[in-house]
C-alpha positions as CSV (number, residue, x, y, z in Angstrom):
1,M,-0.1,0.1,-0.1
2,K,2.5,2.5,0.6
3,R,4.3,1.7,-2.7
4,I,1.4,2.4,-4.1
5,L,1.0,6.0,-2.3
6,W,4.5,6.5,-3.1
7,I,4.1,6.0,-6.9
8,C,1.1,8.3,-7.0
9,L,2.7,11.1,-5.8
10,L,5.6,11.1,-7.6
11,L,3.4,10.9,-10.7
12,L,1.9,14.5,-9.3
13,I,5.4,15.6,-8.8
14,V,7.1,15.5,-11.6
15,P,5.3,16.7,-14.1
16,T,5.3,19.9,-12.3
17,L,9.2,20.0,-12.1
18,S,10.1,18.7,-15.6
19,P,10.2,21.0,-18.4
20,A,7.8,20.9,-21.1
21,A,8.7,18.2,-23.7
22,V,6.9,20.3,-26.3
23,I,7.2,24.0,-27.0
24,G,5.3,24.0,-30.2
25,P,6.5,25.5,-33.4
26,A,7.1,29.3,-35.0
27,R,4.2,31.6,-35.8
28,I,3.6,34.0,-38.1
29,R,3.1,37.4,-35.9
30,M,2.7,40.2,-38.4
31,V,2.0,40.5,-41.8
32,D,2.3,43.5,-44.4
33,G,1.0,43.0,-48.0
34,D,0.5,39.6,-49.8
35,V,3.0,37.1,-48.0
36,M,2.6,33.9,-49.2
37,F,4.0,30.3,-47.1
38,R,4.4,26.8,-48.5
39,T,3.8,23.2,-46.7
40,P,5.4,20.4,-47.7
41,D,2.2,18.8,-48.0
42,S,0.2,21.5,-49.9
43,G,3.2,21.8,-52.2
44,E,1.8,25.4,-53.6
45,W,2.4,28.6,-52.4
46,L,-0.7,29.5,-50.3
47,P,-1.7,33.2,-48.8
48,A,-0.6,33.9,-44.9
49,A,-2.0,35.2,-41.9
50,V,-1.3,36.3,-38.5
51,N,-0.7,33.2,-36.3
52,T,0.1,30.6,-38.7
53,P,2.0,27.7,-37.2
54,L,5.4,27.4,-39.2
55,D,7.2,23.4,-39.0
56,E,9.9,21.5,-40.6
57,G,10.0,22.1,-43.9
58,D,7.8,25.1,-44.5
59,A,8.9,28.0,-46.6
60,L,8.0,32.0,-46.5
61,W,8.0,34.8,-49.0
62,C,7.5,38.2,-49.5
63,P,7.0,39.7,-52.8
64,E,7.3,43.5,-53.2
65,N,6.0,45.7,-50.6
66,A,5.5,42.9,-48.3
67,R,7.0,42.2,-45.2
68,V,6.5,39.3,-42.4
69,E,7.9,39.1,-38.6
70,I,8.2,35.5,-37.5
71,Q,8.1,34.4,-33.8
72,L,10.4,31.4,-32.4
73,T,9.8,29.0,-29.8
74,D,12.4,30.6,-27.4
75,G,10.9,34.5,-28.1
76,S,13.7,35.3,-31.0
77,T,12.7,37.1,-33.8
78,V,12.9,37.3,-37.6
79,R,11.6,39.4,-40.2
80,L,11.7,39.2,-43.7
81,D,12.2,42.2,-46.5
82,E,10.4,42.1,-50.0
83,G,11.8,39.9,-52.2
84,S,13.0,37.3,-49.9
85,Q,12.5,33.6,-49.0
86,L,13.1,32.0,-45.9
87,D,13.0,27.9,-45.5
88,L,12.4,26.2,-41.7
89,L,14.7,23.7,-42.0
90,S,14.6,22.1,-38.7
91,N,12.8,23.3,-35.1
92,E,14.1,20.8,-32.5
93,D,13.9,20.9,-28.9
94,Q,16.2,24.3,-27.7
95,F,17.4,24.6,-31.6
96,T,15.7,26.3,-34.9
97,H,17.4,26.2,-38.1
98,L,16.6,28.6,-41.0
99,H,17.9,28.9,-44.6
100,L,17.8,32.5,-46.3
101,A,17.6,31.6,-50.0
102,G,17.0,35.8,-51.0
103,G,16.5,38.7,-49.9
104,R,17.2,40.2,-46.6
105,A,16.3,39.2,-43.0
106,Y,16.5,41.3,-39.8
107,V,16.8,39.0,-36.5
108,R,16.6,39.6,-32.8
109,T,17.7,37.0,-30.2
110,D,15.5,36.5,-27.0
111,K,18.4,36.5,-23.9
112,A,17.3,32.5,-23.5
113,A,18.4,32.0,-26.7
114,T,22.2,30.4,-26.8
115,V,24.8,30.2,-29.6
116,N,23.9,27.0,-30.3
117,S,20.1,27.5,-30.6
118,L,19.6,29.5,-33.7
119,Q,21.7,29.0,-37.0
120,I,21.0,30.5,-40.4
121,D,22.6,29.8,-43.1
122,A,22.8,31.5,-46.7
123,D,24.0,29.7,-49.9
124,D,27.8,30.3,-48.9
125,T,27.5,31.8,-45.3
126,T,26.5,30.6,-42.2
127,V,25.4,32.7,-39.2
128,L,25.2,31.8,-35.3
129,P,24.0,34.5,-33.1
130,A,24.4,34.9,-29.7
131,A,21.3,35.6,-27.0
132,R,20.6,39.4,-27.2
133,T,21.7,39.9,-30.4
134,R,20.3,42.0,-33.4
135,L,22.1,41.7,-36.5
136,R,20.6,41.8,-40.2
137,I,21.4,39.8,-43.4
138,D,21.8,40.5,-47.1
139,I,22.1,38.5,-50.3
140,L,22.9,41.0,-52.6
141,P,22.8,40.7,-56.5
142,D,26.5,40.4,-56.9
143,N,26.9,37.0,-54.8
144,Q,27.8,38.9,-52.1
145,E,26.7,37.9,-48.5
146,D,26.9,40.7,-45.7
147,V,26.1,40.4,-42.1
148,S,25.9,43.4,-40.2
149,I,26.0,43.1,-36.1
150,F,24.0,45.9,-34.2
151,K,23.9,44.7,-30.8
152,G,25.6,41.5,-29.1
153,S,27.8,39.1,-31.4
154,A,27.7,36.2,-33.9
155,Y,29.9,33.6,-35.7
156,V,30.1,33.7,-39.0
157,E,31.4,31.5,-41.0
158,G,32.2,31.8,-44.9
159,N,35.3,31.2,-47.4
160,G,36.1,28.0,-45.5
161,S,37.0,30.6,-42.1
162,R,34.9,31.7,-39.3
163,T,34.9,34.8,-37.7
164,R,33.1,36.2,-34.4
165,V,31.6,39.4,-35.5
166,R,30.7,42.3,-32.8
167,A,28.8,45.2,-32.2
168,G,29.3,47.8,-34.9
169,E,31.0,45.6,-37.1
170,H,30.2,44.7,-40.9
171,I,31.7,41.2,-42.5
172,A,31.2,41.4,-46.6
173,L,31.7,37.7,-47.7
174,E,32.4,37.0,-51.7
175,E,33.9,34.4,-53.2
176,G,37.5,33.8,-51.9
177,R,37.2,36.7,-49.9
178,N,35.9,38.2,-46.5
179,E,36.2,41.7,-45.5
180,L,35.5,43.2,-41.8
181,L,34.3,46.5,-42.1
182,S,32.2,49.4,-39.6
183,L,28.7,49.4,-40.0
184,N,26.5,50.7,-42.9
185,P,24.5,54.3,-42.6
186,P,21.1,52.9,-41.4
187,D,18.2,52.6,-44.7
188,S,14.5,52.4,-44.2
189,W,14.8,48.9,-43.5
190,E,16.9,49.1,-40.7
191,E,15.0,52.2,-39.3
192,W,11.7,50.3,-39.9
193,N,12.9,47.2,-37.0
194,M,14.3,49.5,-34.8
195,E,11.6,50.9,-34.4
196,R,9.6,47.6,-34.0
197,D,12.0,46.5,-31.6
198,R,11.6,49.8,-29.6
199,E,7.8,48.8,-29.7
200,Q,8.0,45.3,-28.0
201,S,10.5,46.7,-25.8
202,R,8.2,49.1,-23.6
203,A,5.6,46.2,-24.2
204,A,7.6,43.4,-22.4
205,R,8.0,43.5,-18.7
206,A,10.5,41.8,-16.4
207,E,7.7,40.3,-14.3
208,S,4.8,37.9,-15.5
209,P,2.2,35.3,-14.2
210,L,3.1,33.4,-17.3
211,P,5.3,30.3,-17.0
212,E,8.9,30.7,-17.4
213,E,8.6,28.7,-21.3
214,L,6.1,31.6,-22.3
215,R,7.9,34.9,-20.6
216,G,8.8,35.7,-24.5
217,Y,4.9,36.5,-24.9
218,S,4.0,38.3,-21.8
219,G,4.1,41.9,-24.1
220,E,1.9,40.5,-26.4
221,L,-0.5,39.8,-23.7
222,D,-0.2,43.0,-21.5
223,S,-1.2,44.8,-24.3
224,N,-4.5,43.3,-25.0
225,G,-5.9,42.4,-21.5
226,S,-5.0,42.6,-17.8
227,W,-4.4,39.7,-15.3
228,V,-7.0,39.1,-12.7
229,R,-6.1,37.0,-9.7
230,V,-9.3,34.3,-8.7
231,P,-9.8,32.1,-6.3
232,E,-10.6,28.8,-8.2
233,Y,-7.4,28.9,-10.4
234,G,-5.1,32.2,-9.2
235,M,-3.6,34.3,-11.8
236,V,-6.0,34.6,-15.0
237,W,-5.5,36.6,-18.7
238,R,-9.1,38.4,-19.3
239,P,-8.9,39.7,-22.9
240,T,-10.4,43.5,-23.5
241,V,-12.0,42.7,-26.6
242,I,-15.2,44.4,-26.9
243,I,-17.5,42.6,-29.6
244,S,-20.6,41.8,-28.1
245,N,-21.9,39.5,-25.0
246,D,-21.8,36.9,-27.2
247,W,-18.3,36.8,-27.2
248,A,-16.1,33.2,-26.7
249,P,-13.2,31.3,-27.8
250,Y,-12.7,30.1,-30.7
251,R,-15.0,31.9,-32.5
252,S,-12.8,34.8,-34.7
253,G,-10.3,32.4,-36.6
254,R,-10.9,29.1,-38.9
255,W,-9.9,25.9,-38.6
256,I,-7.2,24.3,-41.3
257,W,-5.5,21.1,-42.4
258,K,-2.0,21.5,-41.3
259,G,0.1,18.2,-41.1
260,S,-1.6,15.5,-40.1
261,D,-4.7,17.6,-37.9
262,Y,-6.6,20.6,-37.7
263,V,-5.4,23.5,-36.4
264,W,-6.9,26.7,-35.4
265,I,-5.7,30.0,-36.9
266,S,-7.2,33.1,-35.2
267,S,-7.5,36.4,-36.6
268,E,-6.8,38.2,-33.5
269,N,-3.4,39.6,-33.0
270,W,-2.9,38.2,-29.7
271,G,-4.6,34.8,-30.3
272,W,-1.3,32.4,-30.2
273,I,-0.9,31.5,-26.9
274,P,-4.3,31.6,-25.4
275,Y,-5.3,29.2,-28.3
276,H,-2.5,26.7,-28.3
277,Y,-1.9,26.6,-24.5
278,G,-3.5,26.2,-21.2
279,R,-7.7,26.4,-20.9
280,W,-10.3,28.7,-20.9
281,A,-13.1,29.2,-17.8
282,V,-15.9,31.9,-17.4
283,V,-15.5,33.6,-14.0
284,S,-18.2,35.6,-12.1
285,G,-18.0,39.1,-12.7
286,F,-15.1,39.1,-15.3
287,G,-16.2,36.6,-18.2
288,W,-14.4,34.4,-20.3
289,C,-10.5,34.3,-18.7
290,W,-7.6,32.2,-19.9
291,V,-5.8,30.2,-17.3
292,P,-1.9,29.4,-18.5
293,P,-0.6,25.9,-17.7
294,A,1.5,25.4,-14.7
295,R,5.3,25.3,-15.1
296,G,6.4,22.4,-16.7
297,D,3.0,21.3,-18.3
298,V,3.8,23.8,-21.2
299,Y,2.3,21.6,-24.1
300,W,1.8,23.6,-27.7
301,G,-1.9,22.3,-28.7
302,P,-3.7,22.6,-32.5
303,G,-6.3,24.1,-30.6
304,Y,-7.5,22.7,-27.2
305,V,-11.3,22.2,-27.6
306,G,-13.5,19.2,-27.2
307,W,-14.7,18.0,-30.0
308,Y,-18.6,17.1,-31.5
309,R,-20.0,15.8,-34.7
310,T,-23.6,14.8,-35.5
311,G,-24.9,14.3,-39.3
312,N,-23.3,17.6,-41.6
313,H,-22.1,19.9,-38.6
314,V,-19.3,20.1,-36.9
315,G,-19.0,21.9,-33.3
316,W,-16.6,22.5,-30.7
317,T,-16.3,23.5,-27.0
318,P,-13.1,25.5,-25.2
319,L,-11.9,23.2,-22.4
320,A,-11.9,24.0,-18.9
321,P,-9.0,23.7,-16.5
322,G,-8.6,20.0,-15.8
323,E,-10.4,18.5,-18.8
324,T,-8.9,16.4,-21.0
325,F,-7.9,16.9,-24.5
326,Y,-8.2,14.4,-26.9
327,G,-5.5,14.3,-29.3
328,R,-3.6,12.3,-31.7
329,R,-0.6,12.3,-29.5
330,H,0.5,13.2,-26.1
331,Y,-0.1,17.0,-25.0
332,G,0.9,16.7,-21.4
333,R,-0.7,15.4,-18.2
334,H,-4.3,16.4,-19.1
335,S,-4.5,14.4,-22.8
336,V,-4.8,11.2,-24.1
337,N,-3.5,10.0,-27.3
338,I,-6.3,8.3,-29.4
339,T,-4.3,6.6,-31.8
340,T,-3.4,4.1,-29.0
341,I,-6.1,4.2,-26.6
342,S,-9.9,3.4,-27.3
343,V,-12.7,6.5,-25.5
344,N,-15.7,5.7,-24.3
345,T,-17.2,9.3,-25.3
346,G,-20.4,8.3,-23.2
347,N,-18.6,9.4,-20.5
348,I,-17.6,12.9,-21.7
349,A,-19.1,16.2,-20.4
350,Y,-17.7,19.5,-21.0
351,R,-18.5,22.3,-18.3
352,N,-18.1,25.2,-20.9
353,R,-21.1,23.4,-23.2
354,N,-24.0,25.3,-21.4
355,V,-22.2,28.7,-20.8
356,R,-23.1,31.6,-23.0
357,G,-21.2,31.0,-26.5
358,G,-20.0,27.7,-24.9
359,M,-20.1,25.7,-27.8
360,T,-19.8,26.7,-31.9
361,V,-21.7,24.6,-34.3
362,V,-21.3,25.2,-37.8
363,Q,-21.8,23.3,-41.4
364,Q,-19.2,21.1,-42.3
365,N,-19.1,23.0,-45.6
366,D,-18.5,26.0,-44.0
367,F,-15.9,24.3,-41.7
368,L,-13.9,22.9,-44.6
369,R,-13.9,27.0,-46.6
370,G,-13.2,28.8,-43.2
371,R,-16.4,30.3,-42.5
372,I,-17.3,30.5,-39.3
373,V,-20.4,32.6,-38.0
374,S,-21.4,33.4,-34.5
375,Q,-24.6,31.6,-33.2
376,S,-26.1,32.3,-29.8
377,A,-26.3,29.9,-27.0
378,S,-30.0,29.5,-28.2
379,G,-29.4,29.0,-31.5
380,N,-26.6,26.2,-30.8
381,A,-28.9,24.9,-28.2
382,S,-31.6,23.4,-31.1
383,I,-28.8,21.7,-33.0
384,S,-28.8,17.7,-31.2
385,V,-24.6,17.2,-31.2
386,S,-22.7,14.2,-29.8
387,V,-19.3,14.4,-28.4
388,S,-16.5,13.1,-30.4
389,A,-12.6,11.7,-29.2
390,G,-10.7,14.0,-31.4
391,S,-10.9,16.2,-34.4
392,P,-13.3,14.9,-37.1
393,R,-11.7,13.2,-39.5
394,I,-13.0,14.9,-42.9
395,Q,-11.2,15.1,-46.2
396,P,-9.8,19.2,-46.8
397,L,-10.3,20.9,-49.3
398,R,-7.8,23.1,-51.1
399,E,-9.3,26.2,-48.9
400,T,-9.1,24.1,-46.1
401,R,-5.2,24.7,-46.4
402,M,-5.3,28.1,-46.1
403,P,-5.2,30.3,-43.2
404,I,-7.2,33.2,-45.1
405,V,-9.2,32.7,-48.4
406,K,-8.3,35.2,-50.9
407,Q,-6.9,35.5,-54.4
408,T,-3.2,36.5,-54.9
409,P,-2.3,38.1,-58.4
410,P,0.1,36.6,-60.4
411,R,2.8,39.3,-59.9
412,V,3.1,38.2,-56.1
413,A,3.8,34.8,-57.2
414,P,7.3,33.8,-55.8
415,P,9.7,33.1,-58.5
416,R,10.0,30.0,-60.5
417,T,12.8,27.7,-58.8
418,E,13.4,23.8,-58.6
419,Y,12.0,22.8,-55.4
420,R,14.3,21.2,-53.2
421,D,13.3,18.7,-50.4
422,N,13.8,20.1,-46.8
423,R,16.0,16.6,-46.3
424,E,18.1,18.2,-49.2
425,L,18.8,21.4,-47.3
426,R,19.5,19.7,-44.7
427,Q,22.2,17.6,-45.7
428,R,24.0,20.8,-47.4
429,F,23.5,23.0,-44.3
430,P,24.3,20.6,-41.5
431,R,24.3,21.8,-37.8
432,L,27.6,23.8,-36.9
433,T,28.6,24.5,-33.4
434,P,31.4,26.6,-32.4
435,E,33.5,24.1,-30.8
436,A,33.0,21.2,-33.3
437,D,34.2,23.7,-36.0
438,A,37.7,24.3,-33.3
439,R,38.5,20.6,-33.4
440,R,37.7,20.5,-37.6
441,R,40.1,23.6,-38.0
442,P,43.5,21.5,-37.5
443,Q,42.0,18.7,-39.7
444,Q,41.2,21.4,-42.2
445,T,45.0,22.8,-42.5
446,P,47.0,20.0,-44.6
447,P,44.0,20.0,-47.3
448,A,44.5,23.9,-47.7
449,A,48.0,23.4,-48.2
450,T,47.8,20.8,-50.8
451,D,44.9,22.4,-52.9
452,D,46.8,25.8,-53.1
453,K,50.2,24.0,-54.2
454,T,48.5,22.5,-56.9
455,R,46.3,25.7,-57.7
456,G,48.9,28.3,-56.8
457,I,46.4,30.8,-55.5
458,K,47.7,31.7,-52.1
459,V,50.7,33.0,-51.0
460,R,50.5,31.7,-47.2
461,Q,51.9,28.6,-47.8
462,P,55.2,30.0,-47.4
463,A,54.6,30.6,-44.0
464,T,52.5,27.5,-43.0
465,T,55.5,25.3,-43.6
466,P,57.9,27.1,-40.6
467,V,54.5,26.8,-39.1
468,D,54.2,22.7,-39.1
469,Q,58.2,22.5,-38.2
470,R,57.7,24.8,-34.9
471,P,56.8,21.7,-33.0
472,P,60.0,19.7,-33.5
473,A,62.0,22.9,-32.8
474,T,60.2,23.3,-29.4
475,V,61.2,19.5,-28.5
476,Q,64.8,20.0,-28.7
477,P,65.6,21.8,-26.0
478,R,63.5,20.0,-23.8
479,S,65.2,16.6,-25.0
480,V,68.4,18.2,-23.1
481,P,67.0,17.4,-19.8
482,Q,65.9,14.1,-20.6
483,Q,69.9,13.1,-21.3
484,R,71.4,14.9,-18.6
485,P,70.0,12.2,-16.0
486,E,71.1,9.1,-18.2
487,P,74.7,8.8,-17.2
488,R,73.4,8.8,-13.4
489,R,71.6,5.7,-14.6
490,L,74.9,3.9,-15.4
491,P,76.3,0.9,-13.3
492,P,79.5,1.3,-11.3
493,Q,80.5,-1.7,-11.9
494,K,81.2,-1.7,-15.6
495,D,84.7,0.1,-15.6
496,D,85.8,-1.3,-18.4
497,Q,83.4,-0.5,-21.0
498,P,83.9,2.7,-23.0
499,V,80.8,5.3,-22.4
500,P,79.9,7.4,-25.2
501,P,80.0,11.4,-24.4
502,V,76.8,12.6,-23.6
503,S,76.2,15.9,-25.8
504,G,73.7,17.8,-23.3
505,V,76.8,17.2,-20.6
506,V,79.3,19.1,-22.9
507,P,78.8,22.5,-21.3
508,R,79.3,21.1,-18.0
509,Q,82.7,19.9,-18.9
510,I,84.0,23.4,-19.8
511,E,82.5,25.0,-16.4
512,Q,86.2,23.7,-14.8
513,P,88.7,23.1,-16.9
514,R,92.6,21.9,-15.6
515,P,95.1,22.8,-17.7
516,A,97.7,23.1,-15.4
517,P,98.0,19.3,-13.8
518,A,97.5,18.1,-17.9
519,A,100.6,19.4,-18.7
520,T,102.2,18.1,-15.6
521,S,101.5,14.7,-16.8
522,G,103.2,14.9,-20.5
523,R,99.8,12.9,-22.0
524,S,97.5,15.7,-22.2
525,P,95.6,14.2,-25.3
526,Q,94.1,11.3,-23.0
527,V,93.2,13.4,-19.7
528,A,91.9,16.4,-21.6
529,T,88.6,16.0,-22.4
530,P,87.1,13.4,-19.5
531,P,83.1,13.6,-19.3
532,R,82.6,15.2,-16.0
533,T,79.3,13.1,-15.4
534,E,81.1,9.8,-15.3
535,R,84.1,11.3,-12.1
536,R,80.6,12.1,-10.1
537,Q,79.4,8.3,-10.2
538,G,82.8,7.1,-9.7
539,I,83.6,5.6,-12.9
540,K,86.7,5.8,-14.8
541,A,86.1,7.7,-17.8
542,P,86.9,6.5,-21.8
543,Q,89.3,8.5,-23.8
544,P,86.2,10.5,-26.3
545,A,88.9,11.6,-28.4
546,T,89.0,8.8,-30.6
547,T,86.1,7.1,-32.1
548,Q,87.4,3.3,-31.7
549,P,86.1,1.7,-28.8
550,A,88.6,-1.0,-28.1
551,P,91.8,0.9,-28.1
552,A,90.0,3.0,-25.3
553,A,89.0,0.5,-23.1
554,Q,92.9,-0.6,-23.4
555,R,93.7,2.6,-22.5
556,V,91.8,2.3,-19.2
557,E,93.4,-0.7,-18.2
558,Q,96.8,-0.7,-19.2
559,P,98.3,2.7,-17.9
560,R,96.7,2.3,-14.4
561,P,99.1,5.3,-13.0
562,E,97.4,7.6,-15.3
563,S,94.5,6.9,-14.5
564,Q,94.9,6.9,-10.6
565,R,96.6,10.3,-11.6
566,G,93.8,11.3,-13.2
567,G,91.8,10.7,-9.9
568,L,94.9,12.7,-7.8
569,K,94.2,15.5,-10.2
570,E,90.4,15.2,-9.3
571,K,90.7,15.1,-5.9
572,K,93.2,17.5,-5.5
573,V,91.0,19.9,-7.3
574,W,87.6,19.2,-5.4
575,R,89.5,18.8,-2.3
576,V,92.2,21.8,-2.1
577,V,91.7,25.1,-2.7
578,A,95.0,26.0,-4.1
579,P,98.4,24.4,-3.0
580,D,100.8,26.7,-1.5
581,N,104.3,24.7,-2.9
582,G,104.2,22.6,-6.2
583,K,107.6,21.2,-5.6
584,E,106.2,19.4,-2.2
585,Q,103.1,18.4,-4.2
586,N,104.9,16.6,-7.1
587,Q,107.1,14.6,-4.4
588,K,103.2,13.4,-2.9
589,E,102.3,12.5,-6.1
590,K,105.8,10.4,-6.3
591,G,105.2,8.7,-3.2
592,P,102.3,6.2,-4.2
593,K,103.5,5.5,-7.7
594,E,107.0,4.4,-6.8
595,R,104.7,2.6,-3.8
596,E,102.8,0.9,-6.5
597,R,105.9,0.2,-8.9
598,R,107.4,-2.0,-5.6
599,E,104.7,-3.6,-4.7
600,R,103.7,-4.9,-9.0
């Protein structure tokens, strides 16, 4: 029993502490002009609208006199000017990969972004912006790509090299040439982006009741509503929409078929967060209020509603806090994946169905073509509907894929180019990181040297050759201290074997020369160059003047008195500071010699 209680407790605690697994796609935040987008399943360019979700494989096109603003999952902003095309290559967890096929783009990264969370590729340039960075990318007609940094920094890779560009700098990349310059004077495109940034910065605030995963959208909600505290749910958001008393969520907009499900596209400029996260409730004295999700349970959904089906009609109801969402994948704690579980719809009842504006019912044809007519509660009550687990399985039409149904003139159509699959673009522009690139740089140096030698393009190769030879040169001084202790490891028993001189010890021989005793011995060639290291070990040193080891060994054995004389000279040098009388010293040396001759 205790084990069961512990398991239940963990199931309640872990979701609130763990981060959300699904944050959601990017979305179109602002549209000015006839902006068009394309999805992999549609295969054609369709008119885009505000709050259109953008997934992997989607593309955007801005014709003449058009601009668009995109908001990424981490709160970063990307804006496109006229004549620009952008491909969304990847939208993974904490990583977004974009490809600018043409035109120019303005990027503003959020404080939560990292240097590896956003990558923007042009045809020959890769940009990795850091957090709190503002930059623009221009693709010019002469195959030149410019990157300008207004705030922050970014890693820019082009022509086989990577450069960190900082605020106030502008890098121009052409074929075989990179040039770092100062910023150009601002133009109308730059001034328009700066004004947009100031407006959004004024609307944002540091503290917000939103969970940490959604803090980037706080300014949008603050500008279009107010936060109130209610006893049942805590802090809730109330929109300041004044349409009529019958206003209700999921009324101003339409359902489109995108991917493999129906997705709600709100025509309200603030209609992204409240319709794809959290739940809705009717609070006494305030009306409809949006309840944000709990921290760690932030899951993007196509539209958190309960579905109804009957005959030729389709209906839906906003889900109340705690109610289960029936979808075709996992959407957090309060969700059921209907692709793996059979659901008994007879036990499902939604609390918001009986409130004013709580249920919307339209004909199936209007549902597919995006014609939603607001109906009063009394009008909806006259239609008998039944609960449906999950969104309706109705074959979509061409209009069903359009966020907004309208005719676009031929002049706004994008240029006819060969369609490239998203997988092909991702293979052409792989994900890069500064750490991985730093590891690749040493590996790219040798091939570059061989190519330049064969082509004869660069003049820097003679400078790279000594660079490769520097490591052996630096190792040579280190070899000297490694050879110095070698004579110390020689065994003292092998006196009759010749020991070759060590080059590293030669300077120590010059420190204490003794030419005077060598002159008295009469055999200066034999005593002039004894290695000092052998004397320290008590080993009689061979004669290094000759290259033959055998005669040197005989000299050590046969003229023993002279070898002893050399030993006396060493003792006289190390033990006697300065003899007073040279003659007395010679007599002391002759005494031991005569004794040895007599003993023999």
